[in-house]
C-alpha positions as CSV (number, residue, x, y, z in Angstrom):
1,M,-5.8,-23.1,-43.5
2,L,-8.4,-24.8,-41.3
3,P,-10.9,-21.7,-41.0
4,H,-12.8,-22.7,-38.3
5,F,-9.8,-23.7,-36.1
6,F,-10.3,-20.7,-33.7
7,D,-13.5,-20.9,-33.3
8,S,-13.2,-24.5,-32.3
9,V,-10.7,-23.7,-29.9
10,L,-12.4,-21.2,-28.4
11,Q,-15.5,-23.5,-27.6
12,L,-13.2,-26.1,-26.3
13,I,-11.8,-23.4,-23.7
14,V,-15.2,-22.2,-22.4
15,K,-16.5,-25.6,-22.3
16,T,-13.5,-26.8,-20.2
17,S,-13.9,-23.8,-18.1
18,T,-17.8,-23.9,-17.4
19,D,-19.1,-27.8,-17.4
20,L,-17.4,-30.8,-16.2
21,P,-17.3,-33.7,-17.7
22,P,-19.5,-36.6,-17.4
23,D,-17.3,-38.6,-15.2
24,V,-15.9,-36.0,-13.0
25,R,-19.6,-35.2,-12.3
26,A,-20.6,-39.1,-11.6
27,A,-17.4,-39.1,-9.0
28,V,-18.7,-36.1,-6.9
29,R,-21.9,-37.3,-6.9
30,G,-20.8,-40.5,-5.6
31,A,-19.0,-38.8,-3.2
32,L,-21.8,-36.8,-1.8
33,G,-24.2,-40.0,-2.1
34,H,-21.3,-41.3,0.7
35,E,-21.3,-39.0,3.2
36,E,-23.4,-38.8,6.4
37,A,-26.1,-36.2,6.0
38,G,-25.8,-33.1,7.9
39,S,-22.1,-34.0,8.1
40,R,-19.3,-31.0,7.0
41,S,-18.0,-32.5,3.8
42,A,-21.9,-33.2,3.0
43,Q,-22.6,-29.6,3.4
44,A,-19.8,-28.7,1.6
45,L,-20.1,-31.3,-1.7
46,T,-23.9,-29.8,-1.5
47,I,-22.2,-26.2,-2.2
48,V,-19.7,-27.9,-4.8
49,A,-22.6,-30.0,-6.7
50,Q,-24.8,-26.6,-6.7
51,N,-21.6,-24.8,-8.4
52,I,-21.3,-27.5,-10.8
53,D,-25.0,-26.7,-12.2
54,Q,-24.9,-23.2,-11.5
55,A,-21.8,-22.9,-13.8
56,A,-23.2,-24.9,-16.8
57,E,-26.4,-23.2,-16.8
58,G,-24.9,-19.7,-16.9
59,E,-21.7,-20.8,-19.0
60,G,-19.4,-19.3,-16.1
61,A,-16.0,-20.5,-14.9
62,I,-17.0,-23.4,-12.3
63,C,-13.4,-21.6,-10.3
64,Q,-12.1,-18.6,-10.5
65,D,-8.8,-20.0,-10.5
66,T,-8.7,-21.1,-13.8
67,G,-5.0,-22.2,-13.7
68,M,-2.4,-22.2,-16.8
69,P,-3.8,-23.7,-19.4
70,T,-2.4,-26.8,-21.0
71,F,-3.0,-28.3,-24.3
72,E,-2.0,-31.6,-25.8
73,I,-2.0,-31.4,-29.6
74,K,-1.8,-33.8,-32.2
75,T,-1.5,-33.0,-35.8
76,P,-0.9,-34.8,-39.4
77,V,2.1,-34.9,-40.7
78,G,2.9,-31.5,-42.4
79,A,0.3,-29.3,-40.5
80,N,1.4,-25.6,-39.9
81,Q,2.2,-25.9,-36.2
82,I,3.2,-22.4,-35.7
83,W,-0.2,-21.1,-37.5
84,M,-1.7,-23.5,-35.0
85,K,0.4,-22.0,-31.9
86,Q,-0.9,-18.2,-33.0
87,Q,-4.6,-19.4,-33.4
88,I,-4.8,-21.0,-29.8
89,K,-3.0,-18.0,-28.2
90,S,-5.5,-15.9,-29.9
91,A,-8.4,-18.4,-28.6
92,V,-6.7,-18.1,-25.0
93,A,-6.9,-14.5,-25.0
94,E,-10.3,-14.2,-26.6
95,A,-11.5,-16.4,-23.5
96,T,-9.7,-14.1,-21.1
97,K,-11.8,-11.4,-22.6
98,R,-15.2,-12.5,-22.2
99,G,-14.2,-13.7,-18.7
100,K,-14.2,-17.4,-19.3
101,L,-10.6,-17.2,-18.1
102,R,-9.4,-15.1,-15.4
103,P,-6.1,-13.2,-16.4
104,N,-3.4,-15.7,-14.5
105,S,0.0,-15.0,-16.6
106,V,2.4,-13.0,-14.2
107,D,5.4,-11.9,-15.1
108,S,7.9,-13.8,-12.4
109,L,10.2,-10.8,-11.6
110,T,8.0,-8.2,-11.6
111,G,4.5,-9.0,-10.8
112,E,2.8,-7.4,-13.7
113,N,-0.2,-9.4,-14.6
114,S,0.0,-9.4,-18.7
115,G,-4.3,-9.4,-18.6
116,N,-4.4,-12.1,-21.2
117,N,-3.0,-15.0,-19.9
118,L,-0.3,-14.6,-22.4
119,G,3.6,-14.6,-21.8
120,P,6.5,-16.7,-21.3
121,G,5.7,-20.2,-21.0
122,T,1.8,-19.4,-21.1
123,P,-0.3,-21.1,-22.2
124,I,1.7,-24.2,-22.3
125,L,1.4,-26.2,-25.6
126,H,2.4,-29.7,-26.5
127,F,2.8,-31.2,-29.8
128,E,2.6,-34.2,-31.5
129,Q,2.4,-35.1,-35.3
130,W,0.2,-38.8,-35.8
131,E,-0.4,-40.1,-39.0
132,R,-4.0,-39.2,-39.1
133,D,-5.8,-36.6,-41.5
134,E,-7.5,-35.2,-38.2
135,V,-6.2,-32.5,-35.4
136,E,-6.8,-33.6,-31.5
137,V,-7.1,-31.0,-29.2
138,K,-7.0,-31.6,-25.3
139,L,-6.8,-28.9,-22.5
140,I,-6.4,-29.2,-18.8
141,L,-6.9,-26.4,-16.4
142,K,-5.7,-26.9,-13.2
143,G,-5.6,-24.1,-10.5
144,G,-3.0,-22.6,-8.5
145,G,-4.2,-24.3,-5.3
146,C,-4.0,-28.0,-6.3
147,E,-0.9,-27.2,-8.2
148,N,1.1,-26.2,-5.1
149,M,-0.4,-29.6,-3.6
150,N,1.9,-31.5,-6.4
151,V,5.0,-33.4,-4.8
152,Q,7.8,-35.3,-6.2
153,Y,9.7,-37.9,-4.3
154,S,13.1,-39.4,-4.7
155,L,13.1,-43.1,-3.6
156,P,14.4,-44.6,-1.0
157,M,13.1,-42.0,1.7
158,E,11.3,-42.0,4.9
159,L,7.8,-40.9,5.1
160,P,6.0,-39.1,7.8
161,H,3.5,-41.8,9.5
162,L,4.5,-44.4,6.9
163,G,8.0,-45.4,7.6
164,R,10.6,-46.1,4.5
165,A,9.6,-46.3,1.4
166,D,11.6,-48.5,-0.9
167,R,12.3,-48.9,-4.5
168,T,9.5,-50.8,-5.3
169,L,5.7,-50.8,-6.1
170,E,4.8,-50.9,-2.2
171,G,7.3,-47.8,-1.6
172,V,5.2,-45.7,-4.7
173,R,2.1,-47.0,-2.8
174,K,3.2,-45.3,0.1
175,C,4.1,-42.2,-1.9
176,I,0.6,-42.0,-3.1
177,L,-0.8,-42.6,0.3
178,H,1.1,-39.6,2.0
179,A,0.7,-37.2,-1.5
180,V,-3.0,-37.2,-0.4
181,W,-2.6,-36.8,3.0
182,Q,-0.4,-34.0,2.9
183,A,-3.1,-32.2,0.7
184,Q,-5.4,-32.1,3.3
185,G,-7.7,-29.0,2.3
186,K,-5.5,-26.9,0.8
187,G,-6.1,-28.9,-2.9
188,C,-10.1,-28.4,-2.8
189,G,-10.4,-32.4,-2.2
190,P,-12.1,-34.6,-2.8
191,G,-9.3,-34.5,-5.4
192,A,-7.8,-36.9,-8.2
193,I,-4.2,-37.6,-8.7
194,G,-1.8,-38.1,-11.7
195,V,1.5,-40.2,-10.9
196,C,4.7,-41.3,-12.2
197,I,6.8,-43.6,-11.3
198,G,10.4,-43.0,-12.8
199,G,11.7,-40.6,-15.7
200,D,13.6,-37.5,-14.1
201,R,12.2,-34.5,-12.0
202,T,11.2,-32.8,-15.4
203,S,9.6,-35.7,-17.6
204,G,8.1,-37.2,-14.3
205,Y,6.0,-34.2,-13.4
206,V,4.7,-34.1,-17.1
207,E,3.9,-37.8,-17.7
208,A,1.8,-37.6,-13.9
209,K,-0.2,-34.3,-15.5
210,Q,-0.3,-36.5,-18.6
211,Q,-2.4,-39.2,-16.5
212,L,-4.9,-36.5,-15.5
213,F,-6.3,-36.5,-19.2
214,R,-7.2,-40.3,-18.5
215,T,-10.9,-40.7,-17.7
216,L,-11.4,-41.4,-13.9
217,D,-13.8,-45.0,-14.9
218,D,-10.9,-46.1,-17.0
219,V,-8.3,-49.5,-16.4
220,N,-5.3,-49.2,-16.5
221,P,-3.6,-51.4,-19.3
222,D,-0.4,-52.7,-17.1
223,E,-2.1,-55.0,-14.9
224,R,0.5,-54.0,-12.1
225,L,-0.2,-50.6,-12.1
226,A,-4.1,-51.5,-12.3
227,G,-3.5,-53.3,-9.2
228,L,-1.8,-50.3,-8.0
229,E,-4.6,-48.0,-8.8
230,S,-7.6,-50.3,-7.3
231,E,-5.5,-50.7,-3.9
232,I,-4.8,-47.1,-3.4
233,M,-8.9,-46.2,-4.6
234,R,-9.7,-49.0,-2.0
235,T,-8.1,-47.6,1.2
236,V,-7.2,-44.1,0.5
237,N,-10.8,-43.1,1.2
238,T,-10.1,-44.5,5.1
239,L,-7.7,-41.1,5.8
240,G,-10.7,-39.1,7.1
241,V,-9.4,-36.2,5.1
242,G,-12.5,-35.6,3.2
243,T,-14.1,-32.9,1.6
244,M,-12.0,-29.4,2.2
245,G,-10.1,-31.2,4.8
246,F,-13.5,-31.0,6.9
247,G,-13.5,-34.8,7.6
248,G,-15.3,-37.4,6.2
249,R,-15.7,-40.2,3.7
250,T,-14.1,-39.5,0.3
251,S,-10.8,-38.0,0.0
252,L,-9.6,-38.8,-3.6
253,I,-12.2,-39.9,-6.7
254,G,-9.6,-41.0,-8.6
255,C,-5.8,-42.4,-9.2
256,K,-4.1,-42.7,-12.4
257,V,-0.5,-44.2,-12.6
258,G,2.0,-44.2,-16.1
259,M,5.6,-45.2,-15.9
260,L,8.4,-43.8,-17.6
261,N,12.1,-45.7,-17.5
262,R,14.6,-44.1,-15.2
263,L,18.5,-43.7,-14.5
264,P,20.0,-46.4,-12.2
265,A,20.6,-43.4,-9.6
266,S,17.3,-41.7,-9.7
267,F,13.8,-43.4,-8.6
268,F,11.4,-40.3,-8.8
269,V,7.7,-40.9,-7.8
270,S,5.9,-37.8,-9.1
271,V,2.4,-36.7,-8.4
272,A,0.5,-34.4,-10.0
273,Y,-2.9,-33.1,-7.7
274,D,-6.3,-32.1,-9.2
275,C,-9.0,-30.9,-7.3
276,W,-12.8,-31.7,-7.3
277,A,-13.1,-29.0,-10.1
278,F,-11.1,-31.6,-12.5
279,R,-11.4,-29.7,-15.9
280,R,-10.4,-31.4,-18.7
281,L,-11.9,-31.6,-22.2
282,G,-11.3,-32.4,-25.7
283,V,-12.0,-32.3,-29.3
284,T,-11.2,-33.6,-32.9
285,L,-11.0,-31.4,-35.9
286,D,-11.9,-32.0,-39.4
287,G,-8.0,-31.8,-40.9
288,E,-9.3,-29.2,-43.5
289,S,-11.8,-27.1,-41.9
290,G,-10.7,-27.2,-38.1
291,A,-14.3,-27.9,-37.3
292,I,-15.4,-29.9,-34.3
293,R,-16.4,-33.7,-35.8
294,Q,-16.5,-35.3,-32.0
295,W,-16.1,-34.0,-28.5
296,L,-13.8,-36.3,-26.1
297,Y,-14.7,-36.8,-22.3
298,R,-18.2,-36.1,-23.1
299,D,-21.0,-36.6,-25.7
300,P,-23.6,-33.3,-26.4
301,S,-26.3,-35.6,-27.7
302,V,-26.6,-36.8,-24.3
303,P,-28.2,-34.0,-22.0
304,T,-26.5,-33.4,-18.6
305,V,-28.0,-34.9,-15.9
306,P,-28.3,-32.0,-12.9
307,M,-25.9,-32.6,-10.1
308,M,-28.7,-31.5,-7.7
309,D,-32.6,-32.7,-8.0
310,Q,-33.4,-30.0,-5.5
311,A,-32.4,-26.8,-3.9
312,G,-28.8,-27.0,-2.9
313,F,-27.5,-25.5,0.1
314,Q,-30.3,-25.4,3.1
315,R,-30.3,-23.4,6.2
316,T,-30.9,-25.4,9.2
317,G,-31.6,-22.7,11.6
318,R,-28.6,-23.2,13.4
319,E,-26.5,-20.9,11.3
320,I,-25.1,-17.7,13.2
321,V,-26.0,-14.6,10.8
322,L,-23.1,-11.8,10.9
323,R,-23.0,-8.3,9.8
324,A,-20.2,-6.5,8.7
325,P,-17.9,-5.2,10.2
326,L,-17.8,-7.1,13.6
327,D,-16.8,-6.6,16.9
328,E,-14.8,-8.4,19.1
329,A,-17.2,-9.9,21.8
330,T,-19.2,-11.2,18.9
331,V,-16.1,-13.0,17.0
332,R,-14.9,-14.0,20.3
333,S,-18.3,-16.1,20.9
334,L,-17.9,-18.2,17.7
335,K,-16.4,-21.6,18.4
336,V,-15.2,-24.1,15.4
337,G,-17.7,-25.8,13.6
338,D,-20.2,-22.8,13.9
339,V,-21.4,-22.0,10.4
340,V,-21.9,-18.5,10.0
341,I,-23.9,-16.1,7.2
342,I,-22.6,-13.3,6.7
343,S,-23.7,-10.1,4.6
344,G,-21.8,-6.4,4.7
345,P,-18.5,-5.2,3.4
346,A,-15.7,-7.2,2.9
347,Y,-12.5,-6.9,1.2
348,T,-10.4,-9.4,-1.1
349,G,-6.8,-9.5,-0.4
350,R,-4.6,-12.3,-1.5
351,D,-0.5,-12.3,-2.0
352,A,0.2,-8.9,-3.5
353,V,-1.9,-7.3,-1.3
354,H,-0.8,-9.3,2.3
355,H,3.0,-8.2,0.9
356,H,1.8,-4.7,0.3
357,L,0.3,-4.3,3.4
358,M,3.3,-5.4,5.9
359,S,5.0,-2.1,4.9
360,H,2.0,0.2,3.8
361,E,-0.7,1.4,5.4
362,P,-4.2,-0.2,3.9
363,P,-6.2,2.0,1.2
364,V,-9.1,1.1,3.4
365,D,-10.5,1.2,7.0
366,L,-9.8,-2.4,7.8
367,R,-11.1,-2.3,11.6
368,G,-13.7,-4.8,12.2
369,S,-13.8,-5.8,8.5
370,V,-14.0,-9.3,6.7
371,L,-10.9,-10.0,4.8
372,Y,-11.6,-12.6,1.8
373,H,-8.6,-14.6,0.3
374,C,-10.1,-14.3,-3.1
375,G,-9.3,-13.5,-6.8
376,P,-12.5,-13.2,-8.4
377,V,-12.7,-12.8,-12.2
378,V,-14.4,-9.6,-13.0
379,K,-16.5,-7.8,-15.6
380,K,-16.4,-4.2,-16.3
381,N,-19.8,-2.9,-17.2
382,E,-19.9,0.0,-19.8
383,D,-21.0,2.4,-17.1
384,G,-17.8,1.7,-15.4
385,T,-18.9,-0.5,-12.3
386,W,-18.0,-3.6,-12.1
387,T,-19.5,-7.0,-11.8
388,V,-18.1,-10.2,-10.4
389,T,-18.8,-13.5,-12.2
390,A,-16.5,-15.7,-10.3
391,A,-15.3,-15.7,-6.5
392,G,-14.4,-18.8,-4.7
393,P,-11.6,-18.6,-2.0
394,T,-8.4,-19.1,-2.5
395,T,-5.8,-21.1,-0.7
396,S,-4.8,-19.3,2.6
397,I,-1.8,-20.9,3.9
398,R,1.0,-18.7,1.4
399,E,-0.5,-15.7,3.8
400,E,0.9,-17.6,7.0
401,P,4.1,-15.0,6.7
402,Y,2.1,-12.1,7.2
403,Q,-1.7,-12.5,8.4
404,A,-1.2,-12.5,12.2
405,D,0.7,-9.1,11.8
406,I,-1.9,-7.5,9.4
407,I,-5.1,-8.5,12.0
408,G,-3.1,-7.3,14.5
409,R,-2.0,-4.1,13.1
410,Y,-5.3,-3.1,11.2
411,G,-7.8,-4.6,13.5
412,I,-9.3,-7.3,11.0
413,R,-11.8,-9.6,12.6
414,A,-12.7,-12.2,10.0
415,V,-10.5,-13.9,7.7
416,V,-12.2,-15.9,4.9
417,G,-10.3,-18.2,2.9
418,K,-9.5,-22.2,2.0
419,G,-7.8,-24.8,3.5
420,G,-6.7,-23.3,7.4
421,M,-3.3,-21.2,8.1
422,G,-1.0,-22.0,10.4
423,G,0.1,-22.0,14.1
424,K,1.1,-18.2,13.8
425,T,-2.2,-16.9,12.8
426,L,-3.9,-19.1,15.2
427,A,-2.1,-17.4,17.9
428,G,-2.6,-13.6,16.1
429,L,-6.3,-15.0,16.0
430,R,-6.6,-15.7,19.8
431,Q,-4.4,-12.5,20.6
432,H,-6.1,-10.0,18.7
433,G,-9.9,-11.6,18.5
434,A,-10.2,-12.6,15.0
435,V,-11.4,-15.8,13.6
436,Y,-10.8,-17.9,10.3
437,L,-13.9,-18.9,8.1
438,N,-13.7,-21.6,5.5
439,A,-15.2,-21.1,2.1
440,I,-15.9,-23.8,0.3
441,G,-12.9,-24.0,-2.3
442,G,-13.7,-24.0,-6.0
443,A,-17.3,-22.9,-5.7
444,A,-17.1,-19.9,-7.8
445,Q,-20.3,-19.5,-9.2
446,F,-22.3,-20.1,-5.9
447,Y,-20.2,-17.1,-3.8
448,A,-20.3,-15.0,-6.8
449,R,-24.1,-15.0,-6.3
450,C,-23.3,-14.1,-2.9
451,I,-22.1,-10.4,-3.9
452,E,-24.5,-8.4,-4.1
453,R,-22.5,-5.5,-5.6
454,V,-18.7,-4.3,-5.9
455,D,-18.5,-0.7,-4.3
456,G,-14.7,-0.1,-5.5
457,V,-11.3,-1.3,-6.4
458,S,-8.2,-0.5,-4.7
459,L,-4.5,-1.5,-5.9
460,M,-5.7,-2.0,-9.4
461,E,-1.9,-1.9,-10.2
462,F,-1.6,-5.5,-9.2
463,G,-3.6,-7.1,-11.9
464,T,-7.6,-8.1,-11.3
465,P,-7.1,-11.3,-9.4
466,E,-4.3,-9.4,-7.1
467,A,-6.3,-6.0,-6.3
468,M,-8.3,-5.0,-3.3
469,W,-12.0,-5.4,-4.7
470,H,-14.5,-3.9,-2.3
471,L,-17.8,-6.0,-2.1
472,Q,-20.9,-6.4,-0.5
473,L,-22.1,-9.7,0.6
474,R,-25.4,-11.0,0.9
475,D,-25.5,-14.6,2.9
476,F,-22.1,-15.7,2.5
477,P,-22.3,-19.0,3.8
478,A,-18.9,-20.2,5.7
479,I,-17.7,-22.3,8.5
480,V,-15.5,-21.9,11.5
481,T,-12.1,-23.7,11.5
482,M,-10.2,-21.8,13.5
483,D,-11.5,-19.6,16.4
484,S,-10.2,-17.0,18.9
485,H,-9.9,-19.5,21.6
486,G,-6.7,-21.5,20.0
487,N,-8.9,-24.4,18.6
488,S,-8.3,-25.3,14.7
489,L,-10.1,-28.1,13.0
490,H,-7.6,-28.1,10.2
491,K,-4.9,-29.0,13.1
492,D,-7.6,-31.6,14.3
493,I,-8.2,-33.4,11.0
494,E,-4.3,-33.4,10.2
495,A,-3.8,-34.9,13.4
496,S,-6.9,-38.0,13.5
497,S,-5.8,-38.8,9.5
498,A,-2.2,-39.0,10.4
499,E,-3.2,-41.8,12.6
500,N,-5.0,-43.5,10.2
501,L,-2.3,-43.2,7.6
502,A,-0.1,-44.9,9.8
503,K,-2.7,-47.9,10.0
504,L,-2.1,-48.1,5.9
505,A,2.0,-48.3,6.3
């Protein structure tokens, strides 16, 4: 019974997590070519491109957030889908064990991490029969940061900066533009979006995600939708949101639109936002052996063209070198736009750690510390030590209810994350003399190479992504986007891009 099926699915998972398909590589390369040399977006995309090469060369996770694996499987009539489901789950668990997937399956009531990416609802498996003798398996890995930027509209409605959106293609166009604008830097732009017009609330989101299985360079067979996709791509990059929400010329690398029939009373527009780390691949398998006949989205016989033809991120001499722990005077001397290079101790802290610190003392002294919003992929060595294999930043806005209080209570001087934070945190930075540093979202391999070693771990009961890891950083680059003087690049870009959005109404 398909003796090679398990190995084929495992190969698919590993390749999807570690090697972007050619169409996405080409889009990122094009975005880099459009940005002004030396700009914040150009610097960020240089790190992105370097990270893509590093992930492929070392077969490491492109982004530490490998998301909730979603499989689309087509099988011949009579195939044993129950057995295939078991094999796919075993392959997911094995890929997690090998560090190609981060343990991401969490009990929604207890917060307990299963540790192997298995549990109720994970992974997501959609089976469909077809009248062919082969098996097709497609996989998409969509991380939590961009998943949180999904949005669904119910027309007619009023949209900020765009006015009324009616039940027309023009109304749909406004929804798509708003969806890209509202993501700002939280979804690791430049992103790609799948859109569904119609359906109900559930089927609309499913179809929107299905659109992400299309290649970025295809043409919609429906002329009406093809025209809409073309119009969006012609105008959306005038918004000025840019890479990581830093401003710039490319905010979106792809727009794919599908359509379902709807109820007379409902008109939903569902948008599935994906990040630049647009990880989706597929395979066609022999119907008798389960061996890979063909790869989808990529041709293994065609050599991969490196993203960078020279060294990636380069120092300009204007960077500010920081050595943790930090003092207040040093932090207050920093201003928005400064590029910093950090070395010394840092501690990771995500959702569970922040909630914990609101009612418990920290397991380490955080005075003068660097707190990194990161859930790394880690490997335990034979001698009991740990190695970080992927370590990009997570979206920071989730910690907005806690961050200012924790900064003030424990004397934290620098918070590293992505996407920026809100007004409460900005006020806390100003009051307590701290700073927010934006690292490049998705650049998990690049930043893993900036971690010299793991000195320990606390709060392991929260699971590896949510534990507090004690790291030693070396030459870790980030940009000051919120300073201790009340300035926020994120607030400025949101305001200027809103003006540009209004021009497209």
